[in-house]
C-alpha positions, 0 to 999 in steps of 0.5 A: 731293296729291289732298287739296291739290287738293280743299281748293283746289277748296273755296276756289275755290268760296267765293271765287267766290261772294264775288266775284260780289257788286258791287264798290263805289267806294272812298272814305274814307266808304265804307271807314269803314262797316261792312265788310259794307256795302261788301266784302260778306258773305263765306262763313264756316264751311264743312263737309262733308255727311255723304255727302260730296256737297256743302259747307254754309256760313254766308252773308248775301248779302241783308244780313239780320239774321243769316247763313243756311245755304247749300249748294253741290254738290261738282261745282259750280254755284250756291249754294242757301239751305237752307230752314227745312224742310230745316234741321230734318232736317240733322244738326249740324255737330259731333257724335260718330261710331260706331266704324264711321262709320255712325251720328252722335250730336249735341246740337242745340236742347237735344235729342238726335239720333241720325243713320243716315248710310247711310240718311240717317234722323234720329231724335229721342233726347230731345224735352224742355224740359230741356237735354240736351248732350254725347252720347257712345257707350258702350264697347259702341256699344249705348247713348248716354250724355248729360247733362241738368243735372247727371245722366247718362242712357243711351238704349238703341238697341235698346229706345229706353228712356232711364235715369238713371245717376247725379246730381251735386249741387253742395252739401254732403252732408246730414247724416244725424244731426241730434243736438245737439252741446251736452252739456246739449242732448244730455243732455235729448234722451237723457232725453226719449227714454228716458222718453217711449215715443211719442218713441222710437218716432216716431224709430225709425220715422223711421229705418226710413223713412230706410233704406228711401228709401236701399235704394229710391234705390240704383240711382241714385248721388248724389254731392255736391261741395260749393259748386262750379260744375259744368262738363263731366261725363264718364263713363269708357268702362268706366263706373267713373269720373266726371270733373267740371270744377269752378270757384269758385261766385264770382268772385274779385276786382273786376269793371270797370264798363263804362258804356253811353251809348246806351240806349233810356231816355236814362239812362247804365247800366253793365254788369259786365265781367271783372276787370282783368289780374293779379287773382285769377281763378277757380280751376278743379279736376278731380275724380274719382268712383269710383262703386263705392267712392262716393268723390271725389277732387281732381286735385293739380297740385302736381307740374307744373313752374313751378307756384310761379312767379308772373308779376311783373304779377300781384297773387298773390305767392308765399308758402310753399305758394302755388301758381298756378291751373290750368285743367284741360280733359278728361280725354279717355279711351282706348277701354279706359279705362286711360289718359287725358290733360288 
């Protein structure tokens, strides 16, 4: 009951703000305009401050080019626009909390931040030109795991040091053996190495260099997925597995062309849009990497109910062994890493 009263109070505050704007006279000309020009801007996207004493929301009562962030105390009062300086120090709306709810981590403007809720203190974990995302607490709560490009990094709270955990590459694994496959070329090469001491020594030296580089780079495991588009990369809480959301590198099917008649140069242009309903769609796959065993496997969806059934409107016809495409999101691990759901 108390929670319902509290939600009603929030709605009442926001509606009071919206109602305070001038109510225009309604006619056909007014109604056909942009609603924000005659109804006014409505407060949107409300969320709590970290201390629970105020509410933030997006609003544009000044008819500016975009909404601004406003705040209003929980006890009531006038809504105040958040200044740019204050906005830079505010934690993001979304993020992940520590188990004891004392700390919050989040990504903002391509960097990773650490916020001490009790002390109201914000700390920059990264400050780079690269884009970092998806910060998560480690199982022991002593480290922050985050993604930069197709690699995973960790930040240690005690020392402030950053270390790369692993690297994912959306390419085929390079071949280590470049020996010719043609029998004649293979024979000629063997004869050259047998007769030319300098060639044999050069090859042996190159092999020693390759083995040395492998030993030096062993601390940063590298995995190859093939030619896929990489999406979300998640490390299991026990840090033994990595899951990858993969999709086709190219969109199948023919995309539609949408004409744009109003342009700066006066000439009609076109832009690509999504393919038509029923066309073949991009395929998504979920891959799991066992870090210790250095193996990558794909999750099979062949046992899902209805995986063999195709809608009548689709151009994909049912054939023997043909399965519907499935978009998998997740997984979301339990804290002990013994269970996960997608």
